[in-house]
N, C-alpha and C positions, 0 to 999 in steps of 0.2 A: 504493499500500499504506499501511498504518497501523502505530503500533507494536505489535509482539506483547507482550501481557501475560504470556506464559508465561516470558519471560526474566528479569522481575524483579518485585518487588512495585511499586504504583504511587507509592511514595516513596523507595524505594531509592536511587535515582540523583540526587535532588533534595533541597537544604537545606532548612531550615524558611523561611529567607529567600527562596528561589525559589518555595516554595509560596505565600507571603503576596503575592510580585509576580504570581503566577498569578491568584489571587483578585482582586486589585485592578486589573489590567491587563486581564484577558479579561472580567471582569464575571460568571465561571462560578465554581462551587463545587467544587472537586477532590474533595470528599467526598460527592458525590452524583451520581447519574446524570442524562445528559442525553439526551432521545429515546431512550432506553434503552441508552445508551453510557456508559461509563464516561469520566471527563473525558479520560485519556491517549489513549483511544481516538480523540478528536477531533483530536488533533495529527498531522497528515501529516508523516511526518518526511522531508523533502525538503531541508531547510536545509544549505547547503554554504558551503565556505571559499571566498573569491576573494582570491587573493594580489595583491600591487601591487609597483609598481616605479615610485616617484616620482623623477624627474629633474630637477636643478637645476643649471646651469652646466655639463652634461655628467655630473655625477656623481649616484650614487643617495644620496638623503638623505631622512630623516624630519624634516620642518619642520611646525610648528603652523600648518595653512594660514591661519588667521585674522591671522597676522601678515606675510603676503603682501601687499604694496602694488603699486599701480600707479606708474610713473614714478619707481620708487626704483632707481636705478642702482647704488647702492651697499650696496643690501640691508640698511641698518644695522639696520633694524627686525626683521629675520628672528630667529626663535627656532627654531633647529636642534638636533632632539633626537639626531640621529645622522647621521654621513657615512660611507658604507661604502667599503672599498677595492676592493670586488668592482665590475665594470663592469655595466650594465644586461643585457647579453646573457649574463652568467654566471647572473645571477638567473632570467633566463629560461630558461638550460639547467637550473637547480636545478627549476624548477617543472615542467618539461618531465619531468624525471626521476621525480618525484612523480606524474605524471599529473594534475596539477591545471590544469584549462582555466578559461576565462573570466576570468582576470585582468586587472588595469588597468595599463596603462602610460601616467604623466601627465606631461607636460611642464610644468614649472612655471614655465619662462621661454620666450622666444620665441627664445633664440640658437641659433645653427646648431651648437653642442655638443651640446645637448640634443635638437636634431632627428636629429643623426646618431646618438646613443645609443639614442634611441627606434626608428630603424629597425633599427638592429643588433638591438635586443632581439627585434623583430618576426620578423626573418629567422632568429633562432635557433629560435623556436618558432612555426612557419607556423600560422594558424588557431587557436592556444591563447591569443592575448591579444588584449585591447581596447586602444585608443590614444585618449588626449584631451589637449587642451591646444590652443588656437589653430586648432582644426578648423573648416572653414567647407564651403561647398557647392562651392567651386572646388578645393581640396586634398583633400577628403575621399577620393576614390576612389584618389588615391596611396597612401594607407595602406593601403588594402585592397588594392591590387595588390602592396604588399610583403609582405603576410602577415598584416595586423590580421583578425581575424574580424569585428570592429565599430569603428566610430568612436563617440567620446563627444564630447557636444556641451552646452553650455550658453549661455555668453555670446553667441555669435553670433545666436541666436534672439530675444533682446531688445536694445531699444534705449532707454536712458534709462528702463529698469523696465518697459518694456512688452512684451508679447510680441509679435513680427512673425511672423504666420502664414504669410506668403508664403517667409520665409527657412526655416521648419520644412519647408515642402512643398518648397522647392529641395533640401533634404538628403535627403528621401524620394526624389526623381526621381533625385539623384546616385548614391547607393549603395542605394538600396532600404530599405523599412520593417525588413526582416530583418537589417539591418547597423547599424541606429541604436539608440544608448543616449542616454537623455535624463538628463543629471546634473540633477537637481532639488534639490540641496544646498539646506538652508534654517536659519533662524534664526528663533527665536520674536520676534514682535512683536505686542503687543496681545493676548498669550493665545494667538497661532495662529502656524502655520508659513508663514513667508514664504519664497519662494525668493529666493536671493540670486545674484548674478553678479559678475564682475569681481574675481577672486580673494576672493569671497565679502566684498567690502566694500559693495557697492550693493544694497538691497532693491529687491525689484521689488514691482509692485501684484497680483502672482499667489500666491495662498495654495495650498499642497499639497492641502489636503484637498477644496477646491472644484475643482481642475483636473487631479487624477490621471487621471480617467476619460478626460478630452480627450485628454491627453497620451498616453496608451495607445493611441490609434488610429494614431500615428504612429510609435511605436517598438517595437523587440523586446524592450528591457529598460528599466530605469529604475536609476539609480545616485544615492543620497542619502548624503550625508555630514551627520551631526548636527554642523553647524558649532560650536555651543556648546560641545561637549565634545571634538571632533577633535583629536587629538595630545597630549592633556593626562593621558590615563592615569587617568580619575577615574570611570571607569563610563560606563555607556551610557544614552543617553537613551530611557528605557523607554517613554516617551509617544509618541514618535515611531515607534519599533519596531510598537508595538501597533497606531498608525494604519496604518503599511504593511501590516501583516498583514492588517487589517481591508478595505481598501480597494483594494490593488492587485490589478489583474486581469491582468497580466504579470508575469514574473520581475523581482524586485526585489533590490538588494543595499544594504545598510545599511553606513556605515562611521562609526567615531567612539567613543573612549573605552574599548574591549575591553581589558581587563587580565588577566582571569582566564579559566580554562576555565569557571567557573561563568558568566561574561557569555555565552559562547558558548550554554551551555544556555538561559540566561535568553532570549536572542534567539530560539532555536528556539522556546521555549515561548510567549511572550506575542505572538510573530510568528506563532504558529499553524503553524509549520513551513513558511511562504511566502517567508519572507525570508533570503536568503544574507547573509553576513557577511565583511567586509574586515577584517584585523587589519594594523596597522603597526608602531608605535613600540613596542609590547608584545613583538614577537616577539625571540626571541634572536638572529636574523639581523639584527637591526636594534638591538642594544644593549638589547634588553628581556630580562624573564626569563620569558616565555611560550616553551617549545620548540616550533620549527617541526614537530618528530616527532609531538608530542602533538596539534597543532591538524590534521596531516594523518589522523592515526588517527582522530580525532574525525569529520572529514569522511567518510573511508571507512566508517566504521562506519554514518553516517547514510544513505550512499548505498546500502550494502548492504541495511540494512532496507527502505529505500524501494522497491528492486527486488524 
């Protein structure tokens, strides 16, 4: 389904800033008709909210991901935006109560405390959450058996910045394409989006726009963090969202920089309704100013229109 224009005038729900973003990022003019349809009729209203549970040392935290380093046992370089008193399983229960599926449980370290917390979260919401962090072909099925709907993988399929296709195929064999999410988080390099691994510190030689179709053959979904803006509450990476909306042929979720409800609308519009969104540090449940209830209402409204 597409937006119904009966419920609002074309500009009533968008600010002038958002309209200008639409013109620039989509290459379309909202003031004219395209192939016989109003611009807003071209936006498939399927964008949804994907919650997150980031776990570090067994605790739910919001950390600027680019501050994570390998081989840093004292974590002195970490920039932590928030540490919750709620457990990972309590957050899973919260998302379950709201009926929001497809959220991400991410283990930010390899410690047993974080693995245990992740397992408890998956058990609290069977089939409702995906899990990532240290996933490989040997352990992936364990997380599925515990209750994960999907496993999320990045670094395992790269060695020294190069894609190891056999490892990707091993993952597909272990859990099936329908259970695999590829995290292709990226940073700008020479004007293009390069996929980064190893806690986003290592650039690969793979660029997102050149490889996204290839990866879609092996995965059910893609997860893309805009690393340059992630966790900083400075606004979204508009160019990256627009690229995902144009190029991804399978479900894709964007994360990074969401601060306001208008950012969510902007992702929906410049992603042409094809890009889901994760919100972290800006949510009130993580110490931010954006009410979870407002985001859930926005999600439900989009899904209602889409259905």
